[in-house]
C-alpha positions in Angstrom: 7.3 59.0 -45.9 10.2 57.0 -47.4 9.3 54.5 -50.0 9.6 50.9 -48.8 12.5 48.9 -50.4 10.8 46.5 -52.9 13.3 43.8 -51.7 12.8 44.3 -48.0 10.3 41.3 -47.7 12.8 39.2 -49.7 15.7 40.0 -47.4 13.6 39.7 -44.2 12.6 36.1 -45.0 16.2 34.8 -45.5 19.3 34.2 -43.6 22.0 34.8 -46.2 24.8 33.4 -43.9 23.1 30.0 -44.5 21.2 30.3 -47.8 23.3 30.5 -51.1 20.6 32.9 -52.6 21.9 36.3 -53.7 21.4 39.2 -51.2 20.9 41.7 -54.0 22.5 42.8 -57.3 21.9 42.3 -61.0 21.9 44.8 -63.8 18.6 46.3 -64.9 18.0 46.7 -68.6 14.9 48.6 -69.6 15.7 48.0 -73.3 15.7 44.2 -72.9 13.9 43.3 -69.7 14.7 39.8 -68.5 12.4 37.0 -67.4 13.2 33.7 -65.8 11.2 30.6 -64.8 12.8 28.6 -62.0 11.7 25.0 -61.2 11.6 24.8 -57.4 11.4 21.5 -55.4 10.2 23.1 -52.1 7.5 21.6 -50.0 5.7 21.0 -53.3 7.2 21.2 -56.7 6.2 24.5 -58.4 7.5 27.0 -61.0 8.6 30.6 -60.0 7.7 33.0 -62.9 9.7 36.3 -62.7 9.5 39.4 -64.9 12.0 42.3 -64.6 10.3 45.6 -63.8 11.6 48.7 -62.1 14.9 47.2 -60.9 13.6 44.0 -59.4 12.0 40.7 -60.5 8.2 40.7 -60.0 7.4 37.1 -59.0 4.6 34.6 -59.1 4.6 30.9 -57.9 2.8 28.8 -60.5 2.0 25.3 -58.9 1.5 23.5 -62.2 3.9 25.4 -64.3 3.2 27.2 -67.6 0.9 25.7 -70.3 1.0 26.4 -74.0 -2.8 25.8 -74.1 -4.9 29.1 -74.0 -7.7 27.0 -72.4 -5.4 26.4 -69.3 -5.6 29.3 -66.9 -2.8 28.4 -64.5 -3.0 29.7 -61.0 -0.1 32.1 -60.2 0.3 33.3 -56.6 1.9 36.7 -56.3 5.0 36.6 -54.0 7.7 39.0 -52.9 10.0 40.8 -55.4 13.4 39.1 -56.0 16.7 40.8 -57.0 17.6 40.7 -60.7 20.7 38.7 -59.7 18.3 35.9 -58.7 17.9 35.2 -62.5 21.2 33.3 -62.4 20.5 31.3 -59.2 20.6 27.5 -59.4 21.3 25.4 -56.3 19.8 24.1 -53.1 18.2 26.2 -50.4 19.2 24.5 -47.1 16.6 22.7 -44.8 14.7 25.0 -42.4 15.3 28.0 -44.6 12.5 29.8 -46.4 11.8 27.9 -49.6 14.1 25.0 -48.7 14.7 22.8 -51.7 16.4 22.5 -55.1 16.1 25.2 -57.7 17.0 25.1 -61.4 16.6 27.6 -64.2 13.9 26.0 -66.3 13.6 28.9 -68.8 15.0 32.3 -69.3 15.1 35.1 -71.9 13.6 38.5 -72.4 10.0 39.9 -72.3 8.4 42.7 -74.2 5.3 44.4 -72.6 2.3 44.9 -75.0 0.7 47.4 -72.6 2.2 50.0 -70.2 3.9 47.5 -67.9 3.6 49.6 -64.7 0.0 50.4 -65.2 -0.8 46.8 -66.3 1.0 45.4 -63.2 -0.8 47.8 -60.8 -4.2 47.2 -62.4 -3.7 43.5 -62.5 -3.9 42.9 -66.3 -0.4 42.6 -67.8 0.1 41.5 -71.4 3.5 40.7 -72.9 5.6 38.6 -75.3 8.1 36.1 -74.1 11.3 35.3 -76.0 12.7 32.3 -74.1 14.2 28.9 -74.9 10.9 27.1 -74.1 8.3 29.9 -73.8 7.5 32.2 -76.7 4.7 34.4 -78.0 2.0 36.3 -76.3 1.0 35.8 -72.7 -1.1 37.5 -70.0 -1.1 37.7 -66.2 -4.5 38.6 -64.8 -5.2 39.3 -61.2 -8.3 37.6 -59.7 -10.7 39.2 -57.3 -9.3 37.9 -54.1 -11.3 36.8 -51.0 -8.9 37.9 -48.3 -6.0 35.8 -49.3 -2.6 36.6 -47.8 -1.1 36.4 -51.2 -2.8 37.7 -54.4 -4.1 35.1 -56.8 -3.4 35.7 -60.4 -3.8 33.6 -63.6 -1.0 32.9 -66.1 -2.6 32.5 -69.5 -1.1 31.7 -72.9 -2.8 33.7 -75.6 -3.8 32.3 -79.0 -0.9 32.6 -81.5 1.3 30.4 -83.6 3.1 29.2 -80.4 0.0 27.9 -78.7 -0.6 24.1 -78.4 -3.4 22.0 -76.9 -2.6 20.4 -73.6 -3.9 17.1 -74.9 -1.1 17.1 -77.5 1.8 18.7 -75.6 2.9 19.6 -72.1 5.9 21.8 -72.1 6.8 21.1 -68.5 6.8 17.4 -69.1 8.4 17.4 -72.6 11.2 19.9 -71.5 12.0 19.2 -67.8 15.7 20.2 -67.6 17.7 23.4 -66.9 18.7 25.9 -69.5 21.2 27.7 -67.3 24.1 27.0 -69.8 22.2 28.1 -72.9 22.9 31.3 -74.7 19.9 33.8 -74.4 20.6 35.1 -77.9 19.6 31.7 -79.3 16.2 32.0 -77.5 15.5 35.4 -79.1 16.5 34.0 -82.6 14.2 31.0 -82.0 11.3 33.1 -80.9 11.7 35.5 -83.9 11.9 32.7 -86.5 8.8 32.6 -88.8 6.4 29.8 -88.1 5.0 29.6 -91.6 5.5 31.1 -95.0 3.8 34.4 -95.8 0.3 33.9 -97.0 0.1 30.3 -95.8 -3.1 29.3 -94.1 -2.3 27.7 -90.7 -3.7 24.2 -90.1 -5.6 23.7 -86.8 -3.1 23.1 -84.1 -4.5 19.7 -83.2 -4.2 18.5 -86.8 -0.6 19.8 -86.9 0.3 18.0 -83.6 -1.2 14.8 -84.8 0.7 15.1 -88.1 3.9 15.7 -86.2 3.2 12.8 -83.9 2.6 10.5 -86.8 5.7 11.7 -88.6 8.0 11.4 -85.5 6.1 8.3 -84.2 7.2 6.0 -81.4 10.9 6.5 -82.2 10.7 10.1 -80.9 9.2 9.2 -77.5 11.6 9.7 -74.6 12.7 6.3 -73.3 11.5 4.3 -76.4 13.6 1.2 -77.2 13.5 -0.7 -80.4 11.9 -4.0 -79.7 10.0 -6.9 -81.3 6.3 -7.1 -80.4 5.9 -9.6 -77.5 3.3 -12.3 -77.8 1.9 -11.7 -74.3 1.6 -8.7 -72.0 0.5 -8.5 -68.4 -1.3 -5.3 -67.5 -0.2 -2.7 -64.9 -2.7 -2.7 -62.0 -3.7 0.1 -59.7 -3.5 0.2 -55.9 -6.5 1.2 -53.8 -5.7 4.5 -51.9 -7.4 6.2 -49.0 -7.2 9.7 -50.6 -5.6 11.6 -53.5 -1.8 12.0 -53.3 -0.5 15.1 -51.7 1.9 16.0 -54.5 -1.1 16.5 -56.9 1.0 18.3 -59.5 2.9 15.1 -60.3 -0.3 13.2 -61.3 -3.0 13.0 -63.9 -6.5 11.7 -63.4 -8.7 9.5 -65.5 -12.2 8.0 -65.1 -12.2 4.6 -63.3 -14.3 2.7 -65.8 -16.9 0.2 -64.5 -16.0 -2.6 -67.0 -13.5 -5.3 -67.9 -9.8 -4.6 -68.4 -8.8 -5.4 -72.0 -5.5 -5.4 -73.8 -5.4 -5.3 -77.6 -2.5 -6.9 -79.6 -2.3 -5.4 -83.1 -0.1 -7.2 -85.6 -1.2 -9.0 -88.8 -4.5 -9.5 -86.9 -6.1 -7.9 -83.9 -6.5 -10.0 -80.8 -8.1 -8.9 -77.5 -7.0 -10.3 -74.1 -8.4 -10.1 -70.6 -6.1 -9.1 -67.7 -5.5 -12.9 -67.1 -4.5 -13.5 -70.7 -7.7 -15.1 -71.9 -8.3 -14.4 -75.6 -11.7 -12.8 -76.0 -11.4 -11.8 -79.6 -14.3 -14.1 -80.6 -16.5 -12.5 -78.0 -15.7 -8.9 -79.2 -15.8 -9.3 -83.0 -17.3 -5.7 -83.6 -14.5 -4.2 -81.5 -11.8 -6.2 -83.4 -13.2 -4.7 -86.6 -13.2 -1.2 -85.1 -9.5 -1.4 -84.2 -8.6 -2.8 -87.6 -10.4 0.1 -89.2 -8.2 2.6 -87.2 -5.2 1.6 -89.3 -2.8 1.4 -86.4 0.6 -0.1 -86.7 1.7 -3.2 -84.7 1.6 -2.6 -80.9 -0.3 -3.2 -77.7 -3.1 -1.0 -76.4 -4.4 -1.1 -72.8 -7.8 0.0 -71.8 -11.3 -1.0 -70.5 -14.4 -2.2 -72.2 -17.7 -0.8 -71.0 -21.3 -0.4 -72.0 -22.5 3.1 -71.3 -26.1 3.7 -70.1 -28.5 6.3 -71.4 -26.6 9.0 -69.4 -23.2 7.9 -70.8 -22.1 6.4 -67.5 -20.6 2.8 -67.7 -23.1 0.2 -66.5 -21.4 -3.0 -65.2 -24.5 -5.2 -65.4 -25.3 -3.9 -68.9 -21.8 -5.0 -69.9 -22.5 -8.5 -68.6 -25.8 -8.6 -70.4 -24.0 -7.6 -73.6 -21.8 -10.7 -73.3 -24.6 -13.0 -72.2 -27.0 -11.8 -75.0 -24.3 -11.7 -77.7 -24.7 -7.9 -78.1 -21.0 -7.0 -78.4 -21.9 -4.1 -80.7 -22.9 -2.1 -77.6 -19.4 -2.4 -76.1 -17.1 0.6 -76.1 -13.3 0.3 -75.7 -11.7 3.2 -73.8 -7.9 3.1 -74.4 -5.6 4.7 -71.8 -2.1 3.4 -72.5 0.3 2.4 -75.2 3.1 0.0 -73.9 4.3 -1.0 -77.4 4.0 0.6 -80.8 5.5 0.4 -84.2 8.6 -1.6 -83.3 9.3 0.2 -80.0 9.0 -0.8 -76.4 7.5 2.4 -74.7 7.2 1.0 -71.2 10.2 3.0 -69.9 8.8 6.2 -71.3 6.9 8.6 -69.0 3.2 8.1 -68.9 2.5 11.6 -70.4 4.8 10.8 -73.4 2.9 7.5 -74.1 -0.4 9.3 -73.7 0.6 12.1 -76.1 1.5 9.6 -78.8 -1.8 7.7 -78.1 -3.8 10.9 -78.4 -2.3 11.6 -81.8 -3.1 8.1 -83.0 -6.7 8.3 -81.9 -7.1 12.0 -82.9 -9.4 11.2 -85.8 -12.4 9.2 -84.7 -12.7 5.9 -86.6 -15.5 4.3 -84.7 -17.7 5.1 -81.6 -16.4 1.8 -80.2 -12.8 3.0 -80.0 -12.2 6.0 -77.8 -9.4 7.7 -75.9 -9.6 7.8 -72.1 -9.0 11.5 -71.5 -7.0 12.9 -68.6 -8.2 15.7 -66.3 -6.2 18.7 -65.1 -8.0 19.9 -62.0 -7.9 19.7 -58.2 -7.9 15.9 -57.3 -10.7 16.2 -54.8 -12.9 18.2 -57.2 -12.4 15.5 -59.9 -13.3 12.7 -57.4 -16.4 14.6 -56.1 -17.6 15.2 -59.7 -17.1 11.6 -60.6 -19.1 10.4 -57.6 -21.8 12.9 -58.4 -22.1 11.6 -61.9 -22.5 8.0 -60.6 -19.1 6.8 -61.7 -17.1 4.2 -59.7 -14.3 6.7 -59.0 -11.1 7.9 -60.6 -7.5 6.6 -61.2 -4.6 8.8 -60.3 -1.5 8.1 -62.4 2.0 9.5 -61.9 2.9 11.7 -64.9 6.5 10.5 -65.3 6.0 6.8 -64.3 6.9 3.9 -66.6 4.5 1.1 -67.5 5.1 -2.0 -65.3 3.3 -5.4 -65.5 2.3 -5.6 -61.9 0.3 -3.8 -59.2 1.9 -0.5 -58.6 1.5 2.7 -56.4 2.2 4.7 -59.6 -1.5 4.1 -60.3 -3.9 4.7 -57.5 -7.6 3.8 -57.4 -9.8 6.4 -55.7 -13.3 5.0 -55.2 -16.6 6.6 -54.5 -17.8 3.7 -52.4 -16.1 0.6 -51.1 -16.2 -2.1 -53.7 -14.2 -5.2 -54.6 -14.4 -8.8 -55.8 -15.5 -11.7 -53.5 -15.4 -15.5 -54.1 -18.9 -17.1 -54.0 -18.7 -20.1 -51.6 -22.4 -20.8 -51.3 -26.0 -19.4 -51.3 -29.2 -19.6 -49.3 -32.7 -20.4 -50.4 -35.1 -17.5 -51.3 -38.0 -16.5 -49.1 -41.6 -15.7 -50.1 -42.1 -15.1 -53.8 -38.5 -14.4 -54.6 -37.1 -16.8 -57.2 -33.6 -18.3 -57.6 -31.8 -17.7 -54.3 -31.8 -15.6 -51.1 -28.3 -14.4 -50.8 -24.7 -15.2 -51.9 -22.2 -16.3 -49.3 -18.9 -14.5 -49.9 -15.3 -15.0 -49.0 -11.7 -13.7 -49.5 -8.4 -15.5 -49.2 -6.1 -14.9 -46.2 -2.3 -14.9 -46.0 -2.3 -18.7 -46.0 -4.4 -18.8 -49.2 -7.4 -20.2 -47.3 -10.9 -18.9 -48.0 -12.3 -16.9 -45.1 -16.0 -16.1 -44.8 -16.7 -12.4 -45.3 -20.5 -12.1 -45.2 -23.3 -12.3 -47.6 -25.1 -10.1 -50.2 -28.8 -10.3 -50.9 -29.6 -7.1 -52.8 -28.8 -5.8 -56.2 -30.4 -8.6 -58.2 -33.2 -8.5 -60.7 -35.4 -11.6 -61.3 -33.4 -12.6 -64.4 -30.1 -12.4 -62.6 -31.4 -14.5 -59.7 -32.5 -17.3 -62.0 -29.3 -17.2 -64.0 -27.1 -17.3 -60.9 -28.9 -20.2 -59.4 -28.2 -22.3 -62.6 -24.6 -21.3 -62.7 -24.1 -22.1 -59.0 -25.9 -25.4 -59.3 -23.2 -26.6 -61.7 -20.6 -26.1 -59.0 -22.5 -27.8 -56.1 -20.6 -29.6 -53.3 -21.4 -31.1 -49.9 -19.0 -29.3 -47.7 -18.2 -25.7 -46.9 -15.3 -24.2 -48.9 -14.7 -21.7 -46.0 -12.0 -22.4 -43.5 -14.4 -21.2 -40.8 -18.1 -21.1 -41.6 -19.4 -19.9 -38.2 -22.0 -17.3 -38.3 -23.8 -18.6 -41.4 -27.5 -19.0 -40.6 -29.8 -21.6 -42.0 -28.9 -24.5 -44.3 -26.7 -23.1 -47.0 -26.0 -24.7 -50.3 -22.2 -25.0 -50.8 -20.4 -24.5 -54.1 -16.9 -24.9 -55.3 -15.2 -21.5 -55.0 -14.9 -20.8 -58.7 -17.2 -17.8 -59.4 -16.3 -14.2 -58.5 -18.8 -11.5 -57.6 -18.3 -7.8 -57.7 -19.9 -6.3 -54.6 -20.2 -2.7 -53.2 -20.6 -2.3 -49.5 -20.5 0.2 -46.6 -17.8 -1.1 -44.4 -15.9 -4.0 -42.9 -16.8 -5.0 -39.3 -14.2 -5.8 -36.7 -15.1 -9.5 -37.2 -14.2 -9.3 -40.9 -17.7 -9.1 -42.3 -19.1 -6.6 -44.9 -22.2 -4.5 -44.2 -24.8 -3.0 -46.5 -23.6 -5.1 -49.5 -25.0 -4.7 -53.0 -24.4 -7.2 -55.8 -22.9 -5.5 -58.9 -22.3 -8.5 -61.2 -20.2 -11.5 -61.8 -16.5 -11.1 -62.8 -15.8 -13.4 -65.7 -12.3 -11.9 -66.2 -10.8 -12.6 -62.7 -9.5 -15.8 -61.1 -11.1 -16.8 -57.7 -7.6 -17.7 -56.3 -6.4 -14.1 -56.6 -9.2 -12.5 -54.5 -8.1 -11.1 -51.2 -9.4 -8.4 -48.9 -8.5 -5.1 -50.5 -7.3 -2.4 -48.1 -6.5 1.1 -49.1 -2.9 2.2 -48.7 -2.0 5.6 -47.4 -1.6 8.0 -50.3 1.8 8.9 -48.8 3.0 5.4 -49.5 2.8 6.1 -53.3 6.1 6.0 -55.0 8.1 9.3 -54.9 9.4 10.7 -58.1 13.0 10.1 -58.9 15.4 13.1 -58.7 15.2 15.2 -61.9 18.9 15.1 -62.3 19.3 11.3 -61.9 20.3 10.0 -65.3 19.3 6.3 -65.6 21.3 4.5 -68.3 19.4 1.7 -70.1 16.2 2.0 -68.0 14.5 -0.6 -70.1 17.0 -3.3 -69.4 15.4 -6.3 -67.7 17.1 -7.0 -64.4 15.2 -10.1 -63.6 13.6 -12.3 -66.3 11.4 -14.2 -63.8 9.5 -11.1 -62.8 10.1 -8.9 -65.8 11.5 -6.1 -63.6 13.4 -3.4 -65.4 16.3 -1.4 -64.1 14.1 1.7 -63.8 11.5 -0.3 -61.8 14.2 -1.4 -59.4 15.4 2.2 -58.9 11.8 3.2 -58.4 11.5 0.5 -55.8 14.4 1.8 -53.8 12.9 5.3 -54.1 9.7 4.0 -52.5 11.3 2.1 -49.6 14.1 4.6 -48.9 12.3 6.1 -45.8 11.9 2.6 -44.4 15.4 1.4 -45.3 17.6 4.3 -44.2 17.1 3.6 -40.5 18.6 0.1 -41.1 21.6 1.6 -42.9 22.3 4.6 -40.7 25.9 4.9 -39.7 26.7 1.3 -40.7 29.5 0.3 -43.1 27.8 -1.3 -46.1 28.8 -3.9 -48.8 27.2 -4.0 -52.2 26.2 -6.8 -54.5 26.3 -5.6 -58.1 24.7 -7.4 -61.1 25.8 -5.7 -64.3 24.1 -8.5 -66.4 21.1 -8.8 -64.1 20.0 -11.8 -62.0 21.5 -14.9 -63.5 24.6 -13.1 -64.6 27.9 -12.6 -62.7 27.5 -11.0 -59.3 30.2 -8.9 -57.7 30.4 -8.4 -53.9 32.1 -5.2 -53.0 33.1 -3.7 -49.7 35.2 -1.0 -51.2 34.1 1.1 -54.2 34.7 4.5 -55.5 32.0 6.4 -53.6 32.4 9.5 -55.7 30.6 7.6 -58.5 27.5 7.5 -56.3 25.9 10.6 -54.8 24.6 9.8 -51.3 27.3 7.2 -50.7 30.4 8.3 -48.8 33.8 6.9 -47.9 34.5 6.2 -44.2 37.8 6.9 -42.4 40.5 4.2 -43.1 41.0 3.9 -39.3 37.8 1.8 -39.1 39.4 -1.1 -41.0 43.2 -0.5 -41.0 45.2 -1.9 -43.8 42.3 -2.0 -46.2 40.6 0.3 -48.7 38.1 2.7 -47.0 34.7 1.3 -46.1 31.6 3.0 -47.4 28.2 4.1 -46.0 24.9 4.9 -47.7 24.6 8.2 -46.0 21.5 9.5 -47.8 18.4 8.1 -49.6 19.9 9.3 -52.9 22.7 6.8 -52.4 20.2 3.9 -52.8 19.2 5.3 -56.2 22.6 6.1 -57.5 23.9 2.7 -56.4 21.0 1.0 -58.2 21.8 3.0 -61.3 25.3 1.4 -61.0 23.6 -2.0 -61.1 23.6 -2.6 -57.3 20.8 -5.0 -56.3 21.7 -5.9 -52.7 22.8 -3.8 -49.7 24.5 -5.7 -46.8 25.4 -4.0 -43.4 27.8 -4.7 -40.5 26.6 -5.5 -37.0 28.3 -2.3 -35.7 28.0 1.4 -36.4 30.9 3.7 -37.5 30.8 5.6 -34.2 31.9 2.4 -32.2 33.1 0.0 -34.9 34.8 -2.1 -32.2 31.6 -2.9 -30.3 28.8 -4.6 -32.2 25.2 -3.4 -31.4 23.5 -6.6 -32.6 23.9 -10.3 -32.9 22.4 -12.0 -36.0 21.4 -15.7 -36.6 20.7 -16.7 -40.2 18.6 -19.8 -40.4 19.9 -21.5 -43.6 17.9 -24.6 -44.6 19.8 -27.5 -46.2 18.6 -29.8 -48.9 15.3 -31.5 -48.1 14.2 -29.1 -45.4 10.5 -28.0 -45.8 9.3 -24.5 -45.1 7.2 -25.6 -42.1 10.4 -26.9 -40.5 12.1 -23.5 -41.0 9.1 -21.8 -39.3 9.2 -24.2 -36.3 12.9 -23.8 -36.0 12.7 -20.0 -35.8 10.2 -20.3 -32.9 12.6 -22.7 -31.2 15.5 -20.3 -31.5 13.4 -17.4 -30.3 12.3 -19.4 -27.3 15.8 -20.3 -26.3 17.0 -16.7 -26.7 14.1 -15.7 -24.5 15.3 -18.1 -21.8 18.6 -16.4 -21.9 16.9 -13.1 -21.3 17.5 -11.8 -24.9 14.8 -10.1 -27.0 14.9 -11.1 -30.7 13.4 -9.6 -33.9 12.5 -11.5 -37.1 12.8 -10.7 -40.8 12.7 -12.6 -44.0 15.9 -13.1 -45.8 14.3 -12.6 -49.2 15.9 -15.9 -50.2 15.4 -19.3 -48.5 15.7 -18.7 -44.8 15.0 -16.3 -41.9 17.1 -13.8 -39.9 16.8 -13.5 -36.2 18.4 -10.3 -34.8 19.2 -9.6 -31.2 19.8 -5.9 -30.3 22.8 -5.4 -28.0 24.2 -2.7 -25.8 27.6 -1.8 -27.1 29.7 -3.4 -24.3 31.3 -6.4 -25.9 33.9 -6.8 -28.6 33.6 -8.7 -31.8 35.3 -11.9 -30.6 33.1 -12.1 -27.5 29.9 -11.7 -29.5 30.9 -14.1 -32.2 32.1 -16.7 -29.7 28.9 -16.5 -27.7 26.7 -16.8 -30.8 28.7 -19.9 -31.7 28.0 -21.3 -28.2 24.3 -20.7 -28.7 24.3 -22.6 -32.0 26.4 -25.5 -30.6 23.9 -25.8 -27.7 20.9 -25.9 -30.1 22.7 -28.4 -32.3 23.5 -30.7 -29.4 20.0 -30.5 -28.0 18.2 -31.0 -31.4 20.8 -32.7 -33.6 18.1 -34.0 -36.0 17.1 -30.4 -36.7 20.1 -28.1 -36.3 23.7 -28.1 -37.6 26.5 -26.1 -36.1 28.9 -26.5 -39.0 28.5 -24.9 -42.4 28.8 -26.7 -45.7 26.1 -28.5 -47.7 27.1 -32.0 -46.5 26.8 -31.0 -42.9 23.2 -29.8 -43.2 21.4 -32.2 -45.5 17.9 -32.4 -43.9 19.0 -29.8 -41.3 19.2 -26.1 -40.7 22.5 -24.5 -40.3 22.3 -21.5 -37.9 24.8 -19.2 -39.4 26.6 -17.4 -36.5 29.5 -16.4 -38.8 27.6 -13.1 -39.5 28.8 -11.9 -36.1 32.5 -11.6 -37.0 34.4 -8.4 -37.7 33.7 -7.4 -41.3 30.9 -9.9 -41.8 27.6 -8.6 -43.2 24.0 -9.5 -43.4 21.5 -8.3 -46.1 19.7 -5.2 -44.8 16.0 -5.0 -44.2 14.1 -3.9 -47.3 17.1 -4.8 -49.6 16.2 -6.7 -52.7 18.0 -10.1 -53.3 19.7 -10.8 -56.5 17.7 -14.0 -57.1 15.0 -14.9 -59.6 11.8 -13.2 -58.5 13.7 -10.4 -56.6 12.7 -11.3 -53.1 12.9 -8.6 -50.4 14.1 -8.9 -46.8 11.1 -7.6 -44.7 10.8 -7.0 -40.9 8.1 -9.2 -39.3 6.2 -9.5 -36.1 6.7 -13.0 -34.5 2.9 -13.6 -34.7 3.1 -13.3 -38.5 5.5 -16.2 -38.8 3.0 -19.0 -39.0 1.1 -17.4 -41.9 4.3 -16.8 -43.9 4.4 -18.8 -47.1 8.2 -18.4 -47.8 11.2 -16.3 -47.1 10.7 -14.6 -50.4 6.9 -13.9 -49.8 7.4 -10.3 -50.6 9.1 -9.3 -53.9 9.7 -6.1 -55.8 6.5 -6.7 -57.8 4.2 -7.3 -54.8 5.9 -5.2 -52.0 3.4 -2.4 -52.1 1.0 -4.3 -49.9 3.6 -4.3 -47.2 4.8 -0.7 -47.2 2.0 0.6 -45.0 3.1 -1.7 -42.2 6.7 -0.7 -42.8 9.0 -1.0 -39.8 6.2 -1.2 -37.2 7.0 -4.8 -36.3 10.4 -3.6 -35.0 9.1 -0.6 -33.1 10.5 -1.9 -29.8 13.9 -2.8 -31.3 15.9 0.2 -29.9 14.4 -0.2 -26.4 15.2 -4.0 -26.3 19.0 -4.0 -26.3 20.7 -6.0 -23.5 24.2 -6.8 -22.3 25.3 -10.4 -23.0 26.8 -10.8 -19.5 23.7 -12.4 -17.8 22.9 -14.5 -20.9 26.5 -15.9 -20.9 26.2 -16.8 -17.2 22.8 -18.5 -17.8 24.3 -20.7 -20.6 27.4 -21.3 -18.5 29.6 -19.8 -21.2 32.9 -18.3 -20.2 34.2 -15.8 -22.8 37.7 -16.3 -24.1 38.4 -12.7 -23.7 36.8 -10.9 -20.7 34.3 -8.3 -21.8 
């Protein structure tokens, strides 16, 4: 029987008329066998590890990539052989092809077998040395005993030698993410052969060497570090509650969710400790201040959580409260998990793993039991969460490995809880029954979109006798005669009302359809959180978490603050556009776009550009000159990447035409911008939007609403592409004139500040040829960085401003996304009937 071609599976899976991968080829070299590791962004990012043997590349897919830590046994799934010519392949495998996605050469070089390579490969125990640019020294591939898997599971293991490094100190895939395709392989051999220590020298333990190197290099060596003075204040990064672990698990690290109080430490001439709200608690945590001072750290900011462990070592929230109440701060432990500033450098733009590596080196030597490093876990996310819940922990935090530190709530940090649990405002209490002292139950509330306190149910369990008496005293100090809840129906008996000042942490089983919690258990008071900030916390879909930026996107000056009002950096703005790209692209599709650039950030000079050099921005393309004869070519954001490359070029706003490139002469929508003049209150803007909608409805036109991200609202009418620009603009002007004649005290039909003092100008000029309107999900170049967000009409009355959603708080809106405009495409109409209803005769027949 003829021996099967080792490359037959490889060739059967690919269509080489479409895929740029090599069909075959490559020169075998038994004297210097090649190896390559290719970083592959397929359905999930993974690393393809390949060793040359018998004329082909034996191949394994390594989901998490190689580790230099011998304790890490990385899964390596055996896949089909590849041709030797594949060693030189870099590029993108097209969609719908096997392995579709981008491929780079992450490492390459030669390998030397330490056992008979054929026998080792067949028996499933292959030992070898690597001489690469990134990987050197002794390694092993060990086949596991399979359980019927379609593909053999192996383990890729780094053996103990002078090239090994603990994972806590160094991650080679994070520290060295880029391609080595253009590097000389001879240099890799020389590097691998170079002596690591002098003959006879006793090697120091690896961890000590890493700590010494970290201390020597310090913050200056951290990727993304920027020299900076130490700020006087710092707001913490906050996590977003998620419904499950993220799907792209390789891009995340996991830490314990500590059941305590968030605490930031500012180290300068003295050590000061601040809560998440900026309250100085140094005097309450004197033993911890001394412990941090004893660590001998240089000036900087630490971020972490203070807890009191119980006898089993698990954080106990009520024990933490008792420690404060009974002046037993010596029982409090500070778990540190981030390092935003250190030793004269701002590290916020650095990847999380880089900040964590520096922090691990600084806390490598224990100085006190009160100061500890919050370790990261490298295991399957669901296994970590299950283990945390089994141990009685509150849950875990998933953190994106390459994410910057931002002073806001972010989907780069996700909370995964074992049970539902959140803060509630205490609005009252009931009397106890029987022999129970203090109180019966606490009456709880959360704030709605209007900022009003809504009743959310009660909690009557989880108290001990001491807590009941203490709570009754604290609540009595805030007594009032009336209910603080906007609607107190459903509250039985004669409750005692209190000012909504105190915040309780409560775990519970579920929310009912009527907005009440069930099976509630009191966990403790939150002394570190403001009552006004308490809202109903709903988990976001893990898929809504921010996607990673393209590996080859080079961001210049990522630390530069784009908006001083919110503290948003350039990198954070680019990350925002990466998050909203799937929502924003349908609003940009096939439309000419204009850009607003802010090279000096919000507050500096702004440049409005319809014509730019699209070649400077991948994903942005030039449109044919025939669309706008006599002018430079228009541009289109043709791919999501265009949003990111444009933001890298200091673009903040994206504005679109009312027509698509396929029928540029026929608008497919009509836009009304409600622009309030001086002295117009927000309530008037809301009422006016309802009036415009009602009038459009009388004309038989469906309309859709979005915030402008600035001062006003946008009302958009989808149209069938039957009328030219002049007809649409002329009719929109007729609508505005009619409204201004009917309600002259409210609406103005002429632009200009003098014409709209105390009135709203309904801007119809957006409907002319070449005019644009800011796109949905675009950021506005204004202080605070408001965002234009699609709305349902029923949401209008609860809206607090046209800039209610901003870059810092947009995460809460992403799950809703474009759902409010779901019926948009099916709602387009001709204007013919509407013009007849209004009695409008177009100047140019349609």
